[in-house]
C-alpha positions as CSV (number, residue, x, y, z in Angstrom):
1,X,113.1,108.3,83.7
2,X,112.8,112.1,84.4
3,X,112.5,112.9,80.8
4,X,109.7,110.4,80.3
5,X,108.2,111.7,83.6
6,X,108.2,115.4,81.9
7,X,106.9,114.2,78.7
8,X,103.9,112.8,80.8
9,X,103.5,115.9,82.5
10,X,103.4,118.2,79.8
11,X,101.0,115.7,77.6
12,X,98.8,115.1,80.4
13,X,99.1,119.0,82.1
14,X,99.5,116.9,85.4
15,X,102.4,118.2,87.5
16,X,102.3,115.3,89.8
17,X,104.2,113.2,86.7
18,X,107.3,114.9,87.2
19,X,107.9,113.5,90.8
20,X,107.2,110.2,90.1
21,X,110.8,108.0,90.7
22,X,111.6,104.6,89.9
23,X,111.0,103.6,93.4
24,X,107.7,104.7,93.0
25,X,107.5,102.5,89.7
26,X,108.8,99.7,91.4
27,X,106.5,99.7,94.4
28,X,103.7,99.9,92.0
29,X,105.0,96.9,90.3
30,X,105.0,94.9,93.3
31,X,101.6,95.8,94.3
32,X,100.1,95.4,91.2
33,X,101.3,91.9,91.3
34,X,101.1,90.8,94.4
35,X,97.6,92.3,95.5
36,X,95.9,93.0,92.3
37,X,96.9,90.0,90.3
38,X,97.7,87.6,93.4
39,X,100.8,86.6,91.9
40,X,103.1,84.0,93.9
41,X,105.6,86.4,96.0
42,X,108.6,84.3,94.9
43,X,107.6,85.0,91.2
44,X,107.7,88.6,92.0
45,X,110.5,88.3,94.0
46,X,112.4,86.8,90.9
47,X,111.4,89.1,88.4
48,X,111.8,92.0,90.5
49,X,115.1,91.7,91.9
50,X,114.1,91.2,95.8
51,X,116.0,88.8,97.7
52,X,114.1,88.1,100.4
53,X,110.2,88.8,101.8
54,X,111.7,91.3,104.3
55,X,112.7,93.5,101.1
56,X,109.9,93.4,99.0
57,X,107.4,94.0,102.3
58,X,107.8,97.5,102.3
59,X,106.6,97.9,98.8
60,X,102.8,96.6,100.0
61,X,100.0,98.7,101.1
62,X,98.2,96.2,104.2
63,X,95.3,94.5,102.9
64,X,91.9,96.4,103.5
65,X,89.4,94.2,105.5
66,X,87.4,93.8,101.8
67,X,90.1,92.3,100.1
68,X,90.7,89.8,103.4
69,X,87.2,89.1,103.4
70,X,87.3,88.1,99.5
71,X,90.4,86.2,100.0
72,X,88.8,84.1,102.7
73,X,85.6,83.7,100.7
74,X,87.5,82.6,97.2
75,X,89.3,80.3,99.4
76,X,85.9,78.8,100.3
77,X,86.9,79.6,104.1
78,X,84.0,82.3,104.9
């Protein structure tokens, strides 16, 4: 992980890549699937190795008002 981050920092001239951790990647993995792709949380938990909803919850950002409104509109409840 560290070598890949250092290589990304060198190739992009962005030193912030040096501070990326496996924890950062795991959090983004959960956010991408649950929030961006609206994947079933149980599927994400199974492939990501989380044992409970409480374990996965810290990896998620609170939805914005726009995300909430869009979800209700897509469900035909707005």
